[in-house]
C-alpha positions, 0 to 999 in steps of 0.5 A: 547219254549212251544209256538213253539213247540203248534204253529208247532202242530198246523200246523201239525195238519192243515197240515194232514188235509189238505192232508186227504181232498186231498185224500178223494177228490182224492178217490171221483175224482177216484170213479165218474171217472168209471176208464174211462180216458177222464172223469177224471177231470185232473185239479181237480187232479193236483189242489189235486197234487199240495196241496199235495206237498205244504202240504209236503212241509209245514211239512219238512219245519216245521220238519226243523225250529223246530229242527233249533230252538231247538239247537239254544239256545246251539248254542248261548250259545256256541257262547257267551262261546267262545268269553267269554272265549278269553283272551283279558286280558292276557298279555301271549297270542299272540294278533294274536291269540286273533284275530285270535279265536274272528274271528273264533266266529264270522265266526260261528255266520255268518253261524247261522244267514245265517242259519237263513236266509236260512229258512226265505227266504225258508218260505216266499217261501213257502206263496207265493206259498200258496198265489197263490193257494189261489188267484187260488182257489177263482177265483180271 
């Protein structure tokens, strides 16, 4: 778990650097434009705004992923305990109740897997958006 927090710490440091650089670029645009609307580089402002929005999205995703990763161990233990505590060998518990408890546990696991899949899809979407920005910035 330590490496995960280290990686997210590095991610937040990079996001901070990107935000700082973009805000400095906006300040330079404003200073050189001398408040004349026709002299403002709108393409530069839009690129900086896109970068700032992407930085905010990456930071938000990092926070959500870190919180989700912290809960993963406890959720896995809870699932194992739920399955282990189903009295499969007990003749006093009706079979329908055993099956019901088992499938309720499976539904909980399915919900957790769906959440993890959603995080993967969002991460992939952010990665594609960043790739588009890199390709655009390099002029390829």
